[in-house]
ROZANU-655105 format. One line per 3 residues: number of its first residue (from 0); their letters; for each residue x, y, z of N, C-alpha, C, O, CB. Coordinates in steps of 0.2 Angstrom, whole numbers, plus 5000, padded with zeros to 4 digits. Each point is the difference from the previous one (the first is absolute). Glycine has a CB too. Example, Ala and Ser with C-alpha at 12.3 -4.5 7.8 and 13.67 -1.06 7.14 Angstrom:
<rs>
0	as	5066:4972:5039:4996:5006:5000:5004:5006:5000:5005:4999:5003:4986:4995:5003; 5007:5011:4990:5004:5006:5001:4996:5005:5003:5003:5006:5001:5003:4991:4989
</rs>
This chain:
<rs>
0	mlp	4668:4375:4805:4997:5006:4997:4998:5005:5005:4996:4998:5005:5000:4996:4985; 5006:5012:5010:4998:5005:5005:4993:5003:4999:4998:4999:4994:5014:5004:5007; 4985:4999:5004:4993:5003:4999:5000:5005:4995:5005:5004:4999:4992:4994:5013
3	tki	4998:5003:4984:4999:5005:4994:5001:5007:5003:5004:5004:4996:4989:4988:4998; 5005:5009:5012:5000:5007:5002:5007:5002:5001:5002:5006:4999:4987:4993:5007; 5016:4997:4996:5007:5002:5002:5003:5000:4993:5004:5005:4999:4996:4989:5012
6	rek	4999:5002:4984:5004:5000:4994:4998:5006:4996:5004:5002:4995:4996:4986:5005; 4994:5015:5001:4998:5006:4996:5002:5007:5002:4999:5005:4997:4992:4988:5000; 5013:5007:5009:5002:5006:5003:5006:5003:4996:5004:4997:4997:4992:4999:5014
9	khf	5004:5011:4988:5005:5003:4996:5004:5005:5004:4998:5002:5006:4994:4998:4984; 5014:5001:5008:5005:5003:5004:5000:5008:4998:5000:5002:4994:5007:4988:5007; 4993:5014:5004:5001:5007:4999:5002:5004:5007:4997:4999:5005:4994:5000:4986
12	cgl	5015:5004:5008:5003:5004:5006:5001:4996:5006:4998:5002:5006:4996:5008:4989; 5009:4984:5004:5001:4995:5006:4993:4997:5003:5001:4996:5004:5009:5011:4998; 4985:4995:4995:4993:4997:5002:4998:4997:4993:5003:5000:4996:4994:5009:5014
15	rls	4996:4989:4990:4998:4997:4994:4993:5004:4998:4996:5002:5005:5010:4987:4998; 4993:5011:4991:4994:5003:4997:4995:4994:5000:5001:4995:4996:5004:5014:4997; 4990:4990:5011:4996:4995:5000:4995:5000:4994:4999:5005:4996:5001:4995:5017
18	rnf	4997:4994:4986:4995:4999:4995:4995:5005:5000:4997:5003:4995:5006:4985:5004; 4994:5013:5007:4995:5005:5002:5002:5007:4998:4996:5004:4997:5000:4989:5012; 5010:5009:4992:5002:5007:4999:5001:5001:4992:4998:5005:4997:5008:4995:5014
21	akk	4996:4995:4986:5001:5000:4992:4993:5001:4997:4999:5004:4996:5011:4989:5005; 4985:5003:5002:4993:5000:4997:4997:5007:5001:4997:5003:4996:5002:4985:5006; 5002:5015:5005:4998:5007:5001:5003:5005:4996:4997:5005:4998:5001:4991:5014
24	srn	5008:5003:4987:5004:5005:4996:4997:5000:4993:4999:5006:4997:5011:4993:5009; 4989:4995:4991:4997:5000:4993:4993:5003:5000:4999:5004:4995:5007:4986:5003; 4990:5009:5006:4993:5003:5000:5001:5008:5001:4996:5004:4997:4999:4985:5008
27	iyr	5009:5013:4999:5001:5007:5002:5002:5004:4993:4997:5005:4998:5006:4993:5014; 5002:4999:4985:5003:5004:4994:4996:4999:4994:5000:5004:4995:5011:4994:5009; 4984:4997:4996:4995:5000:4994:4995:5006:5001:4997:5002:4995:5005:4985:5004
30	say	4997:5015:5007:4994:5004:5002:5002:5008:5000:4996:5004:4998:4999:4987:5008; 5012:5010:4995:5002:5007:5001:5007:5000:4999:5004:4996:5002:4987:5007:5005; 5012:5003:4990:5007:5001:4999:5002:5006:5003:5004:5004:4997:4995:4990:4992
33	smt	4998:5008:5017:5002:5006:5003:5006:5000:5004:5003:4994:5002:4985:5009:4999; 5015:5002:5001:5006:5000:5005:4998:4997:5006:5004:4996:5003:5000:5014:4992; 4990:4991:5008:4998:4997:5006:5000:4992:4999:5003:4997:5005:4990:5013:4998
36	til	5005:4988:4992:5000:4992:4999:5007:4998:5000:5002:4994:5003:4988:5006:4990; 5015:5003:5004:5007:4998:5000:5003:5000:5007:5003:4995:5002:4998:5009:4987; 4997:5001:5015:5003:5000:5007:4997:4995:5004:5003:4997:5004:4999:5015:4995
39	acl	4991:4987:5000:4997:4995:5004:5003:4993:4999:5001:4996:5004:4988:5010:4995; 5013:4992:4995:5003:4994:4998:5007:4999:5003:5001:4995:5003:4992:5005:4987; 5011:5005:5010:5006:5000:5003:5000:4999:5007:5004:4997:5004:5000:5010:4987
42	fct	4991:4997:5012:4998:4999:5007:4999:4993:5003:5002:4998:5005:4993:5014:4994; 5002:4984:4996:4998:4993:5002:5006:4996:5000:4999:4994:5003:4989:5008:4993; 5017:5000:5001:5006:4995:5000:5003:4999:5006:5004:4995:5001:4997:5008:4988
45	lfl	4999:5001:5016:5003:4999:5007:4995:5002:5005:4994:5003:4999:5017:5000:4996; 4990:4994:5011:4996:5002:5006:5002:5007:5002:5005:5001:5004:4993:4987:5000; 4998:5017:4994:5002:5007:5001:4996:5003:5005:4994:5000:5000:5010:5001:4989
48	isc	4999:5002:5017:4996:5004:5005:5003:5006:5002:5006:5001:4999:4990:4988:5005; 5000:5016:4998:5003:5006:5003:5003:4998:5007:4998:4996:5004:4994:5012:4989; 5014:4996:5009:5003:4998:5006:5002:5007:5003:5003:5004:4997:5001:4985:5000
51	sde	4993:5012:5009:5002:5006:5004:5004:4999:5006:5004:5004:5003:4986:5001:4993; 5010:4989:5007:5004:4998:5005:5006:4995:4998:4998:4995:4997:4992:5006:5011; 5016:5001:4993:5006:4997:4998:5002:4994:5004:5005:4997:4999:4998:5013:4995
54	rip	4993:4988:5011:5002:4995:5005:4995:4994:5000:4994:5001:5001:5012:5008:5006; 4997:4985:4991:4995:4994:5000:5000:4998:5007:5006:4999:5003:4997:4998:4985; 4991:5002:5015:5000:4997:5007:5004:4994:5001:5000:4995:4996:4989:5010:5005
57	rke	5015:4994:5004:5005:4995:5001:4996:4994:5004:5000:5001:5006:5010:5007:4993; 4988:4987:4997:4996:4995:5003:5001:4994:4996:5000:5001:4994:4992:5007:5012; 5008:4986:4997:5000:4994:4996:4993:4998:4998:4996:4998:5004:5015:4998:5002
60	lpl	4987:5005:4987:4994:4998:4998:5000:4993:4998:5005:4997:4997:4993:5014:4999; 4996:4985:5006:5000:4993:4999:5000:4998:4992:4996:5004:4997:4998:4995:5014; 5010:4996:4987:4999:4998:4993:4994:4996:4999:4997:4997:5005:5016:5004:4994
63	dsq	4985:4997:4995:4995:4996:4999:5001:4993:5003:5006:4997:5001:4992:5008:4988; 4997:4992:5014:5000:4994:5004:5003:4994:4996:5003:4995:5003:4988:5009:5004; 5008:4996:4987:5003:4994:4996:5007:5001:4999:5003:4995:4997:4986:5004:4997
66	qqs	5014:5006:5007:5007:5001:4999:5004:4999:5007:4998:5004:5005:5000:5004:4985; 5006:4988:5011:5004:4999:5006:5005:5005:5001:5005:5000:4997:4993:4988:5002; 5001:5017:5005:5004:5005:5001:5006:4999:5004:5000:4995:5005:4991:5013:4994
69	mkh	5015:4995:5000:5006:5000:5005:5001:5007:5002:4998:5005:4997:5007:4985:4997; 4998:5010:5012:5001:5006:5003:5005:5005:4996:4998:5005:4998:5001:4990:5013; 5007:5003:4987:5004:5004:4996:5004:4995:4995:5006:4999:5001:4995:5010:5008
72	plk	4996:4988:4986:5004:4996:4995:5005:5004:4996:5004:4997:4997:4986:4995:5003; 5009:5014:5000:5005:5004:4996:5004:5004:5005:4998:5002:5006:4994:4999:4984; 5014:5001:5008:5004:5005:5004:4997:5006:5001:4996:5003:4996:5014:4992:4999
75	qrd	4991:5008:5011:4996:5006:5001:5003:5006:4996:4997:5005:4999:5001:4991:5013; 5008:5004:4987:5003:5005:4996:5006:4997:4995:5004:4997:5003:4993:5012:5006; 5003:4993:4985:5005:4998:4995:5000:5005:4995:4996:5000:4995:5002:4987:5007
78	dtl	5007:5018:4998:5000:5005:4995:5003:4998:4994:5000:5004:4995:5001:5004:5014; 5001:4985:4990:5002:4998:4994:4994:4998:4995:5001:4998:4994:5010:4999:5011; 4983:5002:4998:4994:4998:4996:4998:5005:4996:5000:5006:5001:4997:4987:5008
81	mmp	5001:5005:4984:4997:5005:4996:4993:5002:5002:4998:5006:4999:5009:4989:4992; 4990:5001:5013:4993:5002:5003:5000:4998:5007:4999:4994:5001:4995:5005:4988; 5008:5005:5016:5000:4998:5007:4993:4998:5002:4995:5004:4999:5014:5004:5004
84	lat	4990:4986:5000:4993:4997:5002:4999:4999:5007:4996:4996:5002:5005:4999:4987; 5002:5009:5015:4999:4999:5008:4993:5002:5001:4998:5005:4997:5014:4996:5006; 4985:4996:5002:4993:5002:5002:5000:5007:5003:5004:5002:5003:4994:4986:5000
87	nna	4997:5016:4994:4999:5007:5002:5004:5005:4996:4999:5006:5001:4998:4990:5010; 5007:5001:4984:5003:5005:4995:4994:5004:4997:4995:4997:4999:5015:4995:4999; 4991:5014:5000:4995:5004:4997:5003:5005:4995:5005:5003:5001:4988:4996:5010
90	wff	5003:5001:4984:5002:5005:4994:4995:5005:4999:4994:4998:5000:5013:4993:4995; 4995:5015:5005:4995:5006:4999:5001:5003:4993:5006:5003:4999:4993:4999:5013; 4996:4998:4983:5001:5002:4994:4996:5006:4998:4995:5001:5002:5008:4988:4995
93	dia	5000:5016:4999:4996:5005:4997:4998:4998:4993:5004:4996:4996:5002:5013:5010; 4988:4993:4991:4998:4998:4994:4998:5006:4996:4997:5005:5002:4999:4984:5003; 5006:5011:4988:4998:5005:4996:4998:4997:4993:5002:4995:4998:5006:5013:5008
96	yqd	4988:4996:4990:4998:4998:4994:5002:5006:4995:4999:5005:5001:4992:4988:5003; 5012:5004:4990:5003:5005:4995:4997:4999:4993:5000:4994:4998:5010:5007:5009; 4988:5004:4990:4998:5000:4993:5006:4999:4996:5004:5005:5000:4985:5002:5002
99	iat	5012:4988:4995:5007:4999:4996:5000:5005:4994:5006:5002:4999:4994:4986:5004; 4995:5013:4994:5000:5005:4994:5002:5007:5002:5004:5003:4996:4988:4990:4998; 5006:5009:5011:5001:5007:5002:5005:5001:5006:5003:5005:5001:4986:4998:4995
102	gtf	5012:4992:5007:5005:5000:5006:4997:5003:5006:5003:5001:5006:5006:5000:4987; 4984:5000:5007:4997:5003:5005:4998:4995:5006:4998:4995:4998:4997:5014:4994; 5006:4993:5014:4998:4996:5006:4993:5001:5001:4998:5006:5001:5013:4994:5004
105	lqp	4985:4995:4996:4993:5001:5001:4998:5000:5008:5004:4998:5004:4994:4996:4985; 4997:5010:5012:4997:5001:5007:4994:4996:5001:4996:4999:4996:5010:5012:5004; 4993:4986:5006:4994:4997:5002:4994:5005:4999:5001:5006:5002:5005:4986:5006
108	nae	4988:5006:4990:4994:5004:5000:4994:4996:5002:5001:4994:5002:5005:5013:4989; 4988:4996:5009:4994:4997:5002:4998:4994:4995:4998:4995:5003:4999:5016:5002; 5005:4989:4989:4999:4995:4995:5004:4994:5002:4997:4994:5000:5000:5014:4991
111	fpf	5009:4993:5011:5004:4994:5001:5005:5002:5006:5006:5003:4998:4993:4993:4990; 5000:5004:5018:5004:5002:5006:5005:4994:5001:5000:4997:5005:4991:5010:5000; 5014:4992:4991:5005:4995:5000:5004:5001:5007:5002:5006:5001:4998:4992:4986
114	pqg	5002:4997:5016:5004:5001:5006:5007:5002:4998:5003:4999:4995:4991:4992:5011; 5009:5013:4998:5007:5003:4999:5005:4996:5005:5006:5003:5000:4989:5008:4997; 5003:4984:5006:5005:4996:5004:4998:4993:5001:4994:4998:5000:5008:5012:5006
117	dtl	5003:4986:4995:4999:4993:5001:5004:4997:5006:5006:5002:5000:4991:4997:4987; 5001:4997:5017:5004:4997:5006:5000:4992:4999:4994:4997:5000:5003:5013:5007; 5009:4987:4993:5000:4993:5000:5004:4998:5006:5004:5004:5003:4996:4996:4985
120	yvh	4999:4994:5015:5003:4998:5006:5001:4992:5000:4995:4997:4997:5001:5013:5009; 5009:4988:4998:5000:4992:5000:4996:4998:5006:5001:5002:5006:5011:4998:4989; 4983:4996:5003:4995:4998:5005:5002:4995:5005:4999:5000:5006:4992:5003:4986
123	gst	5013:4992:5005:5003:4995:5004:5004:4995:4996:5000:5001:4994:4990:5000:5014; 5012:4994:4995:5005:4995:4996:4997:4993:5002:4998:4999:5005:5012:5009:4995; 4992:4987:4996:4998:4993:5001:5004:4996:4995:5004:5003:4996:4984:5000:5008
126	mld	5011:4990:4996:5003:4996:4995:4995:4998:4995:4994:4997:5001:5014:4999:5007; 4993:5005:4985:4996:4998:4995:5005:4997:4995:5005:5002:4998:4986:5007:5004; 5006:4986:4995:5004:4996:4994:5007:4999:5003:5005:5000:4996:4988:5006:4995
129	snp	5008:4992:5015:5006:4998:5003:5005:5006:5001:5006:4998:5000:4992:4990:4996; 5000:5018:5003:5004:5006:5001:4997:5005:5004:4994:5000:5001:5010:4998:4988; 5001:5006:5015:4997:5005:5004:4997:5006:4996:5004:5002:4995:5005:4995:5014
132	csl	4985:5005:4992:4997:5005:4996:4997:5005:5004:4998:4999:5006:5000:4993:4986; 5001:5014:5005:4997:5006:5004:4994:5003:4996:5001:5000:4993:5010:5003:5012; 4984:4999:4998:4994:5002:4997:5000:5008:5000:5000:5003:5006:4994:4986:4997
135	irt	5005:5014:4991:5000:5007:5000:4993:5002:4998:4997:4998:4995:5015:5003:5002; 4985:5004:5007:4993:5002:4999:5000:5008:5001:5005:5003:5001:4991:4986:5004; 4999:5014:4993:4998:5007:5001:4997:5000:5007:4997:4996:5003:5002:5007:4985
138	sas	5002:5003:5015:4997:5001:5007:4992:4999:5000:4997:5000:5006:5013:5007:4997; 4987:4994:4991:4993:5000:5000:4997:4993:4998:4994:4999:5000:5006:5013:4997; 5004:4983:5002:4998:4994:4997:5001:4995:5006:5006:4998:5001:4997:5005:4987
141	pkg	4992:4994:5015:5000:4995:5005:5001:4993:4997:5002:4995:5004:4991:5012:5003; 5007:4992:4987:5000:4993:4997:5004:5000:4994:5001:5006:4997:4989:4991:5008; 5013:4997:4993:5004:5000:4993:5006:5004:5001:5003:5000:5005:4987:4999:4989
144	gtw	5013:5003:5000:5007:5003:5000:5004:4996:4995:4998:4995:4997:5001:5009:5015; 5008:4997:4989:5004:4997:4995:5006:4997:5005:5003:5003:5004:4994:5004:4986; 5004:4986:5009:5006:4997:5004:5006:5001:4996:5000:4999:4994:4992:4993:5011
147	ytv	5014:5009:4998:5006:5001:4997:5005:4995:5004:5000:5000:5006:4998:5012:4990; 5007:4986:5000:5005:4996:5003:5006:5001:4996:5000:5001:4994:4992:4990:5010; 5014:5008:4999:5007:5001:4997:5003:4993:4999:5000:4996:5005:5001:5016:5001
150	rak	5000:4987:4988:5003:4994:4998:5007:5001:4996:5002:5006:4999:4987:4988:5001; 5014:5001:4998:5007:5000:4997:5000:5005:4994:5004:5004:4999:4998:4984:5005; 4992:5012:4992:5000:5004:4994:4997:5007:5001:5001:5004:4995:4998:4986:4998
153	giy	4999:5011:5013:4997:5007:5001:4994:5000:5004:4999:4995:5004:5006:5008:4985; 4990:5002:5010:4994:5000:5004:4994:4997:4996:4999:5002:4994:5005:5009:5011; 4993:4984:4998:4994:4997:4998:4994:5002:5003:5000:5003:5006:5007:4987:4991
156	swp	4987:5010:5000:4994:5003:5003:4994:4995:4998:5000:4997:4995:5005:5015:5005; 4990:4989:5004:4994:4996:4999:4994:5005:5002:5000:5001:5006:5005:4987:4995; 4990:5014:4995:4995:5004:5002:4994:4996:5003:4998:4995:4997:5005:5013:4995
159	qdp	4996:4993:5015:4995:4996:5003:4993:5003:4999:4998:5005:5003:5010:4991:5005; 4987:5001:4988:4994:5002:4999:4995:4998:5006:5000:4994:5002:5002:5005:4985; 4996:5006:5016:4996:4999:5006:4993:4996:4999:4997:4997:5004:5007:5013:5001
162	ddt	4994:4990:4989:4994:4996:4998:5002:4993:4997:4996:4996:4997:4998:5015:5001; 5013:4987:5002:5002:4994:4997:5001:4995:5005:5004:5001:5005:5002:5005:4986; 4990:4988:5009:5001:4995:5005:5005:4995:5000:5001:4996:5004:4987:5006:4997
165	tei	5016:4999:4993:5006:4995:4999:5005:5001:5005:5001:5006:5003:4997:4994:4985; 5005:4995:5014:5006:5000:5005:5007:4999:4997:5005:5000:5003:4987:4996:5005; 5008:5005:4985:5006:4998:4996:5003:5007:4999:4998:5004:4995:4997:4986:5000
168	pvf	5011:5012:5008:5003:5006:4998:5005:4999:4994:5003:4995:4999:4997:5008:5013; 4999:5002:4983:5004:4999:4994:5004:5006:4999:4998:5006:4998:4993:4988:4997; 5015:5006:5007:5005:5005:5000:5004:5001:4993:5001:4994:4997:5000:5005:5015
171	slt	5000:5007:4986:5004:5001:4993:5005:5005:5002:4999:5004:5004:4991:4993:4989; 5015:5003:5003:5006:5004:5000:4997:5007:4998:4998:5001:4994:5011:4990:5004; 4992:5014:5007:4997:5007:4998:5006:5005:4999:5000:5003:4995:4990:4994:5012
174	yky	5015:5003:4997:5006:5004:4999:5006:4996:5001:5002:4997:5005:4992:5013:4999; 5009:4989:4990:5007:4996:5000:5005:5004:5003:5001:5005:4999:4996:4989:4991; 5007:5002:5015:5005:5003:5003:5005:4995:5004:4997:4996:5003:4996:5015:4999
177	pad	5013:4989:4997:5004:5005:4995:4998:4999:4993:4998:4995:4998:5011:5006:5011; 4993:5004:4987:4998:5000:4993:5005:5004:4996:5003:5005:5003:4985:4992:4999; 5013:5002:4992:5005:5004:4996:4996:5006:4996:4994:4998:4998:5014:4992:5001
180	kge	4994:5015:5000:4997:5005:4996:4999:4998:4993:5004:4997:4996:5002:5012:5010; 4987:4992:4991:4998:4997:4994:4998:4993:5000:4997:4998:4995:5011:5009:5000; 4992:4990:5011:4998:4993:5000:4992:5000:5000:4997:5005:5002:5013:4992:5005
183	tyt	4987:4998:4990:4993:4999:5000:4998:4993:5003:5004:4995:5000:4995:5012:4989; 4995:4993:5013:4997:4994:5003:4993:5000:5000:4997:5005:4998:5012:4994:5010; 4987:4996:4993:4993:4999:5000:4997:5000:5007:5002:4996:5004:4999:4998:4985
186	sng	4994:5010:5012:4996:5000:5007:4993:4999:4998:4996:5004:4998:5013:5004:5007; 4989:4986:4997:4993:4998:4999:4997:5001:4993:4995:5003:4999:5003:5000:5013; 5007:4996:4983:4998:5001:4993:5001:5006:4997:4999:5002:4994:4993:4990:5008
189	vkv	5011:5013:5002:5002:5007:4998:5007:5001:5000:5004:4998:5004:4985:5006:5001; 5013:4998:4989:5008:5001:4999:5002:5007:5004:4997:5005:4999:5002:4989:4990; 5006:5005:5015:5003:5005:5004:5007:5002:4998:5004:4995:4999:4988:5002:5011
192	evr	5010:5009:4989:5007:5002:4999:5003:5003:5006:4997:5005:5003:5000:4996:4984; 5009:4998:5014:5004:5003:5005:5003:5006:4997:5006:4999:4997:4996:4990:5010; 4995:5017:4993:5003:5005:4996:5006:5003:5003:5004:5003:4996:4984:5000:5000
195	dta	5013:4997:5010:5006:5003:5003:5001:4996:5007:4995:4998:5003:5003:5013:4991; 5008:4989:5009:5001:4997:5006:5003:5006:5005:5002:4998:5006:5000:4991:4989; 4999:5017:5003:5003:5005:5004:4997:5007:4998:5004:5005:5000:5007:4988:5001
198	ali	4982:5007:4998:4997:5006:4999:4999:5004:5006:4998:4998:5005:4996:4997:4985; 5008:5012:5010:5000:5004:5006:4993:5004:4999:4999:5004:4995:5014:4997:5006; 4982:4997:5004:4994:5003:4999:4999:5005:5006:5001:4998:5006:4994:4991:4988
201	svp	5002:5017:5005:4998:5004:5005:4993:5001:5001:4996:5001:4996:5014:5005:5002; 4988:4993:5009:4993:5000:5001:4999:5004:5007:5005:5002:5003:4992:4987:4991; 4997:5013:5008:5000:5003:5007:5003:4997:5005:5003:5004:5005:4986:5000:4992
204	ags	5012:4990:5003:5004:4996:5006:5007:5001:4999:5004:4999:5005:4987:4993:4996; 5012:5010:4994:5007:5001:4999:5002:4997:4993:4996:4999:4996:5006:5000:5016; 5005:5000:4987:5003:4998:4994:5002:4993:5001:5004:4998:5005:4999:5013:4991
207	fpc	4996:4984:5000:5002:4993:5001:5002:4997:4993:4998:5001:4995:4993:4998:5014; 5014:4997:4992:5003:4996:4994:4995:4994:4999:4998:4996:5005:5014:5007:4997; 4985:4996:4992:4995:4995:4999:5001:4995:4995:5003:5002:4995:4989:5007:5009
210	yyy	5005:4985:4996:4999:4996:4995:4993:5002:4996:4995:5002:5003:5011:4988:5003; 4995:5010:4987:4994:5003:4997:4997:4995:4995:5004:4997:4996:5002:5014:5004; 4988:4987:5001:4996:4995:4997:4995:5003:4995:4996:5005:5002:5006:4987:5008
213	vsf	4997:5005:4984:4995:5003:4995:4996:4994:4997:5003:4995:4999:5004:5015:4998; 4987:4990:5003:4996:4995:4997:4994:5003:4996:4998:5005:5001:5005:4987:5009; 4994:5004:4986:4994:5001:4996:4996:4994:5000:5002:4995:4999:5004:5013:4993
216	ska	4987:4994:5010:4996:4994:5000:4993:5002:4997:4998:5006:5000:5007:4990:5010; 4992:4999:4987:4994:5001:4996:4994:4999:5004:5000:4995:5005:5005:5002:4985; 4989:5006:5009:4994:4999:5003:4994:5000:4995:5001:5003:4995:5003:5002:5016
219	pgn	4991:4992:4990:4994:5000:4995:4998:5007:4998:5001:5005:5004:4995:4984:5001; 5001:5012:4989:4999:5006:4998:5005:5004:4996:5000:5006:5000:4992:4995:5009; 5013:4995:4989:5006:5003:4996:5004:5005:5005:5002:5005:4997:4992:4993:4992
222	vmf	5006:5000:5017:5004:5005:5005:5007:4997:5001:5001:4994:5001:4988:5009:5004; 5016:5002:4995:5006:4998:5002:5002:5004:5006:5000:5006:5000:5003:4991:4988; 5000:5000:5017:5003:5003:5006:5007:5000:5000:5003:4995:4999:4987:5002:5008
225	enh	5013:5009:4994:5007:5001:5000:5002:5002:5008:4997:5004:5003:5003:5000:4985; 5005:4992:5014:5001:5000:5008:5007:5001:5001:5004:4996:4997:4986:4997:5005; 5012:5012:5002:5007:5001:5002:5001:5000:5007:4996:5004:5004:5005:5003:4986
228	vwl	5003:4989:5013:5001:5000:5007:5007:5001:5002:5005:4997:4997:4985:4995:5004; 5012:5012:5004:5007:5001:5003:5000:4997:5007:4996:5002:5004:5006:5008:4989; 5002:4985:5008:5001:4997:5007:5007:5002:5003:5005:5000:4996:4987:4991:5001
231	skg	5009:5010:5009:5006:5002:5003:5001:4995:5006:4996:4999:5004:5004:5013:4993; 5006:4985:5004:5002:4996:5005:4999:5003:5007:5002:5005:5001:5006:4989:4991; 4989:5002:5012:4998:5002:5007:4994:5004:5000:4998:5002:5006:5014:4997:4997
234	igm	4985:5003:4992:4994:5005:5000:4994:4997:4996:4995:5000:5003:5013:5009:4997; 4993:4988:4995:4995:4997:4996:4998:5005:4994:5005:5003:4997:4991:4991:5013; 4998:5006:4988:4998:5005:4995:5001:5007:5001:4997:5002:5006:4994:4989:4991
237	vkn	5012:5012:4999:5001:5008:5001:4996:5004:4995:4998:5005:5002:5014:4992:5001; 4987:5000:4991:4996:5003:4995:4996:4996:4996:5003:4994:4998:5005:5016:5002; 4986:4991:4997:4997:4996:4995:4996:5005:4996:4997:5005:5002:5002:4986:5006
240	eai	5002:5008:4985:4996:5004:4995:4996:4995:4996:5003:4995:4997:5006:5014:5003; 4985:4992:4999:4996:4995:4996:4996:5004:4995:4997:5005:5001:5002:4987:5009; 5000:5005:4984:4997:5004:4994:4995:4995:4997:5002:4994:4999:5008:5014:4999
243	mhq	4984:4994:5001:4996:4995:4996:4999:5003:4993:4998:5006:4999:4996:4991:5011; 5007:4999:4985:5000:5001:4993:4994:4997:4997:4999:4994:5000:5013:5007:4999; 4984:5003:4997:4994:4997:4996:4999:5005:4995:5000:5006:5001:4995:4988:5009
246	kdi	5003:5004:4984:4998:5004:4994:4995:5005:5002:4995:4998:5003:5008:4992:4989; 4998:5016:5005:4995:5005:5001:5000:5003:5007:4995:5004:5001:4999:4991:4989; 5010:5003:5015:5000:5003:5006:5006:5003:5002:5006:4997:4999:4986:4994:5004
249	apv	5008:5015:4999:5006:5004:5002:5003:4996:5006:4997:5000:5005:4999:5011:4990; 5011:4987:5005:5002:4997:5006:5002:5004:5006:5002:5006:4999:5003:4986:4993; 4994:5006:5014:5001:5003:5006:5005:4996:5004:5000:4994:5000:4989:5011:5000
252	rri	5016:4998:5003:5005:4997:5004:4999:5000:5007:4999:5006:5003:5009:4997:4988; 4991:4992:5013:5000:5000:5007:5007:4999:5003:5003:4996:4998:4985:4999:5001; 5013:5010:5005:5007:5000:5003:4999:4999:5008:4997:5004:5003:5008:5004:4988
255	vtl	4999:4987:5011:5000:4999:5007:5007:5000:5003:5004:4997:4998:4986:4995:5001; 5011:5013:5006:5006:5001:5003:5001:4999:5007:4995:5002:5004:5007:5006:4987; 5003:4989:5012:5001:4999:5007:5001:5007:5004:5004:5003:4998:5001:4985:4999
258	rrf	4990:5013:5008:5001:5005:5004:5004:4999:5006:5003:5004:5003:4986:5000:4993; 5010:4989:5007:5003:4998:5006:5000:4993:5001:4995:4997:4998:5001:5014:5007; 5009:4986:4997:5000:4993:5002:5002:4999:5007:5005:5003:5003:4998:4994:4985
261	vhg	4993:4999:5016:5001:4999:5007:5001:4993:5001:4995:4996:4998:4998:5014:5005; 5013:4988:5000:5001:4993:5002:4996:4998:5006:4999:5004:5004:5012:4996:4991; 4986:4994:5005:4996:4998:5006:5003:5001:5006:4997:5002:5005:4998:4990:4988
264	neq	5012:5007:5008:5003:5001:5006:5001:5007:5002:5001:5001:5006:5005:4989:4992; 4993:5015:4998:5001:5007:5001:4993:5003:5003:5000:5005:5002:5009:4995:4989; 4986:4996:5009:4993:5003:5002:5000:5000:5008:5004:4995:5003:4990:5000:4986
267	kq	5003:5009:5014:4999:5001:5007:4997:4994:5003:4995:4997:4997:5005:5015:5002; 5002:4986:5007:4998:4994:5003:4993:5002:5003:4997:4996:5003:5014:4999:4999
</rs>
């Protein structure tokens, strides 16, 4: 039997909604139904930070001592991967929030100065669960993150809780690839549909043919999260749209679009 803490993690946007987040969300929505509250909850679903410098310092950061690291267990470059996982790969995203009822894009304000950018990067690689894996973090987070590995059925992930002392990695299929249009599968108890396999998506970084994944997951407080993810081979995530549905609350759409992708080998020495 796996530790209770691992078994209770929920899937959302390639990461998981932890039990703590679900509890926090329930308390927030019971106390207030303002636009600010909705944005705050959506903000908590990802590690979101502002970014002004588009270059991640090129250095080998040490992995946790309990994990036996390897220098390069993954290929340094493989443009056939749906999510390239070479060390120092970096993704720079723009973030916007939209009122679904009116179509109006919201602006940060003093009440809720939500970030308008997010930066993710591959911190390093090692062997976990007998497979080569890569850890993706935000540039502001020194611990934790999400481990990703490519297997026969697609991309698997495991969110590493920095406060979890367990040494047991539990990976689940996050993005099935290859897959057929209309195909469905289960990811950590959440049903995911492959809505398209050749969707052409335009973002600030350019136009990309993408696999399009859609999922719906429940959270305490009668909350439903709707999640849309577009992935492109050799690039990774190009776009993400997430909506939180709850009775008597006007839904807001969080839109994350790729501004720039930098392969680790392309960074200056």
